[in-house]
MIDOSE-1310 file (N, C-alpha, C; in nm, 2 decimals, decimal comma, always signed):
residues 97
miir	+1,41/+0,21/+0,56/+1,36/+0,34/+0,52/+1,30/+0,31/+0,37; +1,18/+0,35/+0,34/+1,12/+0,34/+0,21/+1,08/+0,47/+0,16; +1,06/+0,49/+0,04/+1,01/+0,61/-0,03/+0,89/+0,57/-0,12; +0,79/+0,65/-0,10/+0,66/+0,63/-0,18/+0,66/+0,75/-0,28
ivkm	+0,65/+0,72/-0,40/+0,63/+0,81/-0,52/+0,50/+0,79/-0,57; +0,42/+0,89/-0,58/+0,29/+0,88/-0,65/+0,28/+0,97/-0,77; +0,27/+0,94/-0,89/+0,25/+1,03/-1,00/+0,11/+1,03/-1,03; +0,07/+1,16/-1,05/-0,07/+1,21/-1,06/-0,09/+1,30/-1,18
rfrd	-0,18/+1,28/-1,27/-0,20/+1,37/-1,39/-0,34/+1,43/-1,36; -0,35/+1,55/-1,35/-0,46/+1,65/-1,32/-0,52/+1,71/-1,44; -0,65/+1,72/-1,42/-0,71/+1,81/-1,54/-0,64/+1,95/-1,52; -0,65/+2,04/-1,62/-0,59/+2,17/-1,61/-0,66/+2,26/-1,50
dais	-0,79/+2,24/-1,48/-0,86/+2,33/-1,39/-0,85/+2,27/-1,24; -0,78/+2,16/-1,23/-0,77/+2,08/-1,09/-0,64/+2,11/-1,02; -0,54/+2,17/-1,08/-0,41/+2,18/-1,02/-0,43/+2,27/-0,89; -0,48/+2,38/-0,90/-0,50/+2,47/-0,78/-0,58/+2,41/-0,67
pfer	-0,70/+2,35/-0,70/-0,77/+2,28/-0,60/-0,69/+2,16/-0,53; -0,61/+2,10/-0,61/-0,52/+1,98/-0,54/-0,42/+2,05/-0,45; -0,36/+2,16/-0,49/-0,26/+2,22/-0,41/-0,32/+2,26/-0,28; -0,44/+2,32/-0,28/-0,51/+2,36/-0,15/-0,54/+2,23/-0,07
vfdq	-0,58/+2,12/-0,13/-0,60/+2,00/-0,05/-0,47/+1,95/+0,01; -0,36/+1,95/-0,06/-0,23/+1,91/-0,02/-0,19/+1,99/+0,10; -0,19/+2,13/+0,08/-0,16/+2,22/+0,19/-0,23/+2,19/+0,32; -0,36/+2,16/+0,31/-0,45/+2,13/+0,42/-0,40/+2,01/+0,49
vrer	-0,35/+1,91/+0,43/-0,33/+1,77/+0,49/-0,18/+1,75/+0,50; -0,08/+1,82/+0,45/+0,06/+1,80/+0,45/+0,11/+1,77/+0,60; +0,08/+1,86/+0,69/+0,13/+1,84/+0,82/+0,07/+1,73/+0,89; -0,05/+1,69/+0,87/-0,12/+1,58/+0,93/-0,07/+1,45/+0,88
iraq	-0,03/+1,44/+0,75/+0,04/+1,32/+0,69/+0,18/+1,31/+0,77; +0,26/+1,42/+0,77/+0,39/+1,41/+0,83/+0,37/+1,36/+0,98; +0,27/+1,39/+1,04/+0,25/+1,35/+1,18/+0,22/+1,21/+1,20; +0,19/+1,14/+1,09/+0,16/+0,99/+1,10/+0,28/+0,91/+1,16
pgch	+0,26/+0,81/+1,23/+0,37/+0,73/+1,28/+0,44/+0,68/+1,17; +0,58/+0,69/+1,17/+0,67/+0,64/+1,07/+0,69/+0,73/+0,96; +0,63/+0,84/+0,95/+0,65/+0,93/+0,83/+0,75/+1,04/+0,86; +0,85/+1,05/+0,77/+0,96/+1,14/+0,80/+0,94/+1,27/+0,73
svel	+0,87/+1,26/+0,60/+0,85/+1,38/+0,52/+0,75/+1,35/+0,40; +0,69/+1,45/+0,36/+0,62/+1,44/+0,24/+0,62/+1,57/+0,17; +0,65/+1,56/+0,03/+0,67/+1,67/-0,06/+0,59/+1,65/-0,18; +0,56/+1,78/-0,24/+0,48/+1,79/-0,36/+0,58/+1,83/-0,46
lqdi	+0,59/+1,75/-0,58/+0,67/+1,79/-0,69/+0,59/+1,82/-0,81; +0,64/+1,90/-0,91/+0,57/+1,93/-1,03/+0,67/+1,90/-1,15; +0,61/+1,83/-1,26/+0,70/+1,81/-1,38/+0,73/+1,94/-1,44; +0,86/+1,96/-1,49/+0,89/+2,09/-1,53/+0,83/+2,11/-1,68
rdpc	+0,80/+2,01/-1,74/+0,75/+2,02/-1,88/+0,60/+2,01/-1,90; +0,54/+1,95/-1,80/+0,40/+1,93/-1,80/+0,33/+1,97/-1,67; +0,28/+2,08/-1,65/+0,25/+2,13/-1,52/+0,12/+2,05/-1,47; +0,06/+1,97/-1,54/-0,06/+1,88/-1,50/-0,01/+1,76/-1,43
vlft	+0,12/+1,74/-1,44/+0,17/+1,62/-1,36/+0,24/+1,65/-1,24; +0,19/+1,61/-1,13/+0,24/+1,62/-1,00/+0,28/+1,48/-0,93; +0,38/+1,50/-0,85/+0,42/+1,38/-0,78/+0,43/+1,41/-0,63; +0,39/+1,31/-0,54/+0,41/+1,32/-0,40/+0,53/+1,22/-0,38
ysvw	+0,61/+1,27/-0,28/+0,73/+1,20/-0,25/+0,74/+1,19/-0,10; +0,72/+1,07/-0,03/+0,72/+1,07/+0,10/+0,81/+0,96/+0,15; +0,87/+0,99/+0,27/+0,97/+0,89/+0,33/+0,91/+0,83/+0,45; +0,91/+0,70/+0,47/+0,86/+0,63/+0,58/+0,96/+0,53/+0,64
dhee	+0,94/+0,50/+0,77/+1,02/+0,40/+0,84/+1,03/+0,27/+0,77; +0,92/+0,22/+0,73/+0,89/+0,08/+0,67/+0,75/+0,08/+0,60; +0,74/-0,02/+0,53/+0,61/-0,04/+0,45/+0,49/-0,06/+0,54; +0,51/-0,11/+0,66/+0,40/-0,13/+0,75/+0,35/+0,01/+0,80
alna	+0,43/+0,10/+0,82/+0,39/+0,24/+0,86/+0,31/+0,30/+0,74; +0,36/+0,29/+0,62/+0,30/+0,35/+0,50/+0,14/+0,27/+0,49; +0,14/+0,15/+0,51/+0,02/+0,07/+0,49/-0,08/+0,10/+0,60; -0,03/+0,13/+0,73/-0,12/+0,18/+0,84/-0,18/+0,32/+0,81
yrqt	-0,09/+0,41/+0,75/-0,15/+0,53/+0,72/-0,26/+0,52/+0,60; -0,24/+0,43/+0,50/-0,33/+0,42/+0,40/-0,46/+0,36/+0,45; -0,47/+0,32/+0,57/-0,60/+0,27/+0,63/-0,67/+0,37/+0,71; -0,61/+0,49/+0,72/-0,66/+0,59/+0,82/-0,77/+0,67/+0,74
dlfv	-0,87/+0,73/+0,81/-0,96/+0,82/+0,76/-0,91/+0,93/+0,67; -0,79/+0,99/+0,73/-0,73/+1,10/+0,67/-0,68/+1,06/+0,52; -0,63/+0,94/+0,50/-0,59/+0,89/+0,37/-0,71/+0,87/+0,28; -0,82/+0,80/+0,34/-0,92/+0,76/+0,25/-0,99/+0,89/+0,21
ttwk	-1,01/+0,98/+0,30/-1,08/+1,11/+0,27/-1,01/+1,19/+0,16; -0,88/+1,21/+0,18/-0,79/+1,29/+0,10/-0,78/+1,21/-0,04; -0,76/+1,09/-0,04/-0,75/+1,01/-0,17/-0,88/+1,03/-0,26; -0,99/+1,02/-0,19/-1,12/+1,03/-0,26/-1,13/+1,17/-0,32
qtrs	-1,10/+1,27/-0,24/-1,10/+1,41/-0,30/-1,00/+1,43/-0,41; -0,88/+1,37/-0,39/-0,78/+1,40/-0,49/-0,81/+1,32/-0,62; -0,85/+1,20/-0,61/-0,88/+1,11/-0,72/-0,99/+1,17/-0,82; -1,08/+1,25/-0,76/-1,18/+1,31/-0,84/-1,12/+1,42/-0,93
lfse	-1,00/+1,46/-0,91/-0,94/+1,57/-0,99/-0,85/+1,52/-1,11; -0,83/+1,39/-1,11/-0,74/+1,32/-1,21/-0,79/+1,33/-1,35; -0,70/+1,34/-1,45/-0,74/+1,32/-1,58/-0,71/+1,18/-1,63; -0,63/+1,10/-1,55/-0,60/+0,97/-1,58/-0,56/+0,90/-1,45
kaea	-0,56/+0,77/-1,44/-0,52/+0,70/-1,32/-0,38/+0,72/-1,28; -0,37/+0,73/-1,14/-0,24/+0,76/-1,09/-0,15/+0,63/-1,09; -0,02/+0,66/-1,08/+0,08/+0,54/-1,08/+0,16/+0,57/-0,94; +0,19/+0,46/-0,87/+0,26/+0,47/-0,75/+0,38/+0,36/-0,75
wtvq	+0,48/+0,39/-0,68/+0,60/+0,31/-0,66/+0,64/+0,32/-0,51; +0,68/+0,21/-0,45/+0,73/+0,21/-0,32/+0,87/+0,16/-0,34; +0,97/+0,23/-0,31/+1,10/+0,20/-0,33/+1,20/+0,20/-0,21; +1,31/+0,13/-0,21/+1,39/+0,13/-0,10/+1,52/+0,20/-0,13
minq	+1,57/+0,28/-0,04/+1,70/+0,35/-0,06/+1,81/+0,24/-0,04; +1,89/+0,23/-0,14/+2,00/+0,13/-0,13/+2,14/+0,20/-0,13; +2,14/+0,32/-0,17/+2,28/+0,39/-0,16/+2,26/+0,54/-0,14; +2,29/+0,59/-0,03/+2,27/+0,74/+0,00/+2,39/+0,81/+0,00
a	+2,40/+0,92/-0,07/+2,52/+1,01/-0,07/+2,54/+1,08/+0,05
């Protein structure tokens, strides 16, 4: 099981538009083979910083999703709302409570 965390900094006027985009695609992302969940998080001190947190069976499932039209279209829309380049991490859970 892997977790994908993407940190995105948005322009002030772009937070609501991104939330609408996310709401439109969230269930379609969750329906991708190997995806267990996808969540949207917001920094408590800087509302322009949002994170997506998704759980996948393995990296191959994540990479297959990243080749879909859904990802390409959504990422293109999302990227246009950034105030700076996104950062992403793919991590593996090694100890679960």
